[in-house]
C-alpha positions in Angstrom: -14.7 12.8 20.8 -14.1 14.9 17.7 -13.6 12.0 15.6 -16.8 10.1 17.0 -18.2 8.1 13.5 -15.3 9.1 11.7 -13.9 6.5 9.4 -10.1 6.3 10.2 -7.7 3.9 8.0 -4.6 2.9 9.6 -1.9 0.8 7.7 0.7 -1.5 9.5 -2.1 -1.6 12.6 -1.5 -4.8 13.9 1.8 -4.4 15.8 3.8 -1.1 17.4 2.7 2.2 16.9 0.5 1.2 14.4 -1.4 -1.1 17.4 -1.7 1.7 19.6 -3.1 4.1 16.9 -5.8 2.0 16.3 -6.4 1.4 20.1 -6.3 5.3 20.7 -8.4 6.5 17.8 -11.1 3.8 18.3 -11.2 5.4 22.2 -11.9 8.5 20.4 -15.3 7.2 18.8 -13.6 6.4 15.4 -15.0 3.3 13.1 -11.3 2.0 12.5 -10.4 -0.1 9.2 -6.8 -1.0 9.7 -4.5 -3.3 7.4 -1.4 -5.2 7.8 0.3 -8.4 6.8 0.2 -9.7 10.3 -2.8 -11.7 10.1 -3.2 -13.5 13.5 -2.3 -10.1 15.5 -4.8 -7.9 13.0 -7.8 -10.5 13.8 -6.9 -10.6 17.4 -6.8 -6.9 17.9 -9.7 -6.6 15.9 -12.0 -9.2 18.2 -10.9 -7.6 21.2 -11.5 -4.2 20.7 -14.8 -4.7 19.1 -15.6 -7.1 22.3 -14.9 -3.8 24.2 -17.5 -2.3 22.4 -15.4 -0.4 19.6 -15.9 -0.6 15.9 -13.0 -1.8 14.2 -12.2 -4.2 10.9 -8.8 -5.8 9.9 -7.8 -6.2 6.4 -5.1 -8.8 5.4 -2.8 -6.5 3.0 0.4 -5.9 1.7 0.5 -2.1 1.1 3.2 -2.1 -1.0 1.2 -4.1 -3.7 -1.4 -1.8 -5.3 -4.4 -4.3 -6.3 -4.4 -5.5 -2.6 -4.5 -1.9 -1.7 -7.4 -1.4 -4.2 -9.5 -4.5 -3.0 -9.4 -2.9 0.5 -10.6 0.2 -0.2 -13.1 -1.1 -2.6 -14.4 -2.9 0.6 -14.1 0.5 2.8 -16.1 2.5 0.2 -18.9 -0.5 -0.2 -19.4 -0.4 3.5 -18.9 3.4 4.7 -18.6 5.5 0.9 -16.3 7.7 2.7 -12.6 8.0 4.8 -12.1 10.9 7.0 -8.5 9.9 8.0 -6.0 8.0 6.5 -2.7 7.2 8.3 0.2 5.5 6.2 2.0 4.0 9.2 3.1 0.7 7.5 6.8 0.0 6.8 9.7 -2.3 7.4 12.9 -1.5 9.3 15.3 -3.5 7.3 19.1 -2.5 7.8 21.2 -4.3 5.0 24.7 -3.1 4.6 25.6 -1.0 1.9 27.6 -3.3 0.0 25.7 -6.4 0.5 22.4 -5.0 -0.7 20.8 -6.5 -3.6 18.3 -4.8 -5.8 15.6 -6.9 -4.5 15.9 -5.8 -1.6 15.9 -2.2 -2.0 12.9 -2.5 -4.4 10.9 -4.4 -1.2 11.9 -1.9 1.1 10.9 1.3 -1.5 7.4 -0.4 -2.0 6.8 -1.6 1.5 7.8 2.2 2.9 7.3 4.8 0.1 5.6 3.2 -2.8 2.7 2.3 -0.4 2.0 5.8 0.9 1.3 6.9 -2.7 -1.0 3.8 -3.0 -2.9 4.1 0.2 -3.0 7.9 -0.2 -4.5 7.9 -3.9 -7.0 5.2 -3.1 -8.0 7.5 0.2 -8.3 10.7 -1.5 -10.8 9.2 -3.9 -13.1 8.9 -0.9 -12.2 12.1 0.7 -12.4 14.4 -2.1 -16.1 15.4 -2.0 -15.8 16.6 1.6 -12.2 16.9 2.7 -10.0 14.9 5.0 -6.6 13.8 6.5 -3.7 12.2 5.5 -1.0 11.7 8.0 2.2 9.6 6.9 4.8 8.1 9.1 8.4 9.4 8.1 11.1 9.2 10.7 13.9 11.5 11.8 16.2 9.4 9.8 15.1 11.2 6.9 17.5 13.9 8.1 20.0 12.2 10.3 21.4 8.5 9.6 23.7 5.4 11.1 25.7 3.5 8.6 24.1 0.9 6.4 20.5 2.6 6.2 20.6 3.8 3.0 16.9 2.2 1.9 15.3 3.0 4.9 16.4 6.3 4.9 15.8 7.1 1.3 12.1 5.9 1.9 11.8 8.3 4.9 13.1 11.1 3.3 11.1 10.2 0.1 7.8 10.4 2.4 8.5 13.7 3.8 8.9 15.0 0.2 5.8 13.4 -1.1 4.0 14.6 1.7 4.3 18.4 1.1 3.8 17.6 -2.5 0.4 15.7 -2.2 -0.6 18.8 0.3 -0.5 21.0 -2.6 -2.2 18.8 -5.2 -4.8 17.8 -2.7 -5.3 21.0 -1.3 -7.7 21.6 -4.1 -10.1 19.3 -3.2 -9.9 20.1 0.8 -7.5 17.3 1.9 -4.8 18.1 4.7 -1.5 15.8 4.4 1.2 15.9 6.8 4.0 13.5 8.3 5.0 12.7 11.7 9.0 11.7 12.2 9.2 9.9 15.2 12.7 9.3 17.0 13.2 6.6 19.3 9.9 5.2 20.2 10.2 1.9 22.1 7.4 0.0 21.3 8.2 -3.3 23.7 9.3 -3.7 27.1 9.9 0.0 27.9 10.9 -1.1 31.7 14.2 -3.0 30.2 15.1 0.7 29.1 18.6 1.7 31.0 19.2 5.2 32.4 21.4 6.4 29.8 18.7 5.6 27.1 16.6 8.4 28.7 19.1 10.6 29.8 20.6 11.2 26.3 17.1 12.6 25.2 16.3 16.3 26.1 13.1 15.2 27.2 14.6 12.9 29.9 13.1 9.8 28.7 12.6 7.6 25.5 9.3 8.2 23.3 6.3 5.8 23.2 3.6 4.8 21.0 1.2 6.8 22.8 3.4 9.9 22.0 3.1 9.5 18.3 -0.7 8.3 18.7 -1.3 12.0 20.5 0.3 13.7 17.5 -1.8 11.8 14.9 -4.9 12.8 17.0 -3.7 16.4 16.8 -3.3 16.3 13.0 -6.4 14.6 12.3 -8.8 17.2 14.3 -10.3 19.4 12.1 -9.8 22.2 14.5 -6.3 22.1 13.1 -7.0 22.8 9.5 -4.5 25.4 8.9 -1.8 22.9 9.2 -0.9 20.9 6.1 2.4 20.1 4.1 4.3 19.9 7.6 6.5 17.1 9.3 5.9 17.1 12.9 9.2 15.9 14.7 8.4 13.6 17.6 11.7 12.7 19.2 12.2 14.3 22.6 14.7 16.7 21.3 17.4 14.5 19.9 17.6 16.1 16.2 18.4 19.3 18.1 21.5 18.3 20.2 24.8 18.6 19.1 26.7 15.2 19.7 30.7 15.4 19.7 33.1 12.7 21.0 35.4 14.5 23.4 
């Protein structure tokens, strides 16, 4: 319960990995303020967790829009005055063929996945700088490896890794640690439907689960680990270390 009473902000918290993050940080005693564009799922999650005795609040926010981000953090500042942990998890997984991508597609993906990290980190840092804190950014193994037609998504995830170490240096001056996590294949729904080959191709012997990413976030949020900053933690079952050749 190292996080008991800590103010933890999580973006993209209504579904997938983000939903598990909200649940797991709540179980650790944190007060969780989370953001998402999915109002129905966000409010349902907050109601359920609060009914179970946890402390959460949902904010309907498009984190790619700086004014909406600022308004959400204004509410958080008024309520708590501080933020201890920010997890920049929000993003869109849109893969558009290279020859068909329009400028508006490119800009929308960059705003949602990369610019949002900057906007939220700046607002959270204002509420951390007097006592320190931890920022955790969700990158991807696609920052260093790709499939066809993933240019915008991969660019944002590579940008997050670079932004992470830049922020770590800048914000280290005020006691804020900044790290990123690069998940590999994380199955957020219907895990039982996966095939044997899906698991067997991983050196770890299985496909990842949202809980794997939550445990990594809890590790980086823990103040006992305050010597870790500017790092990108790859959580992918070993797949990016595996040579794959077709014979």
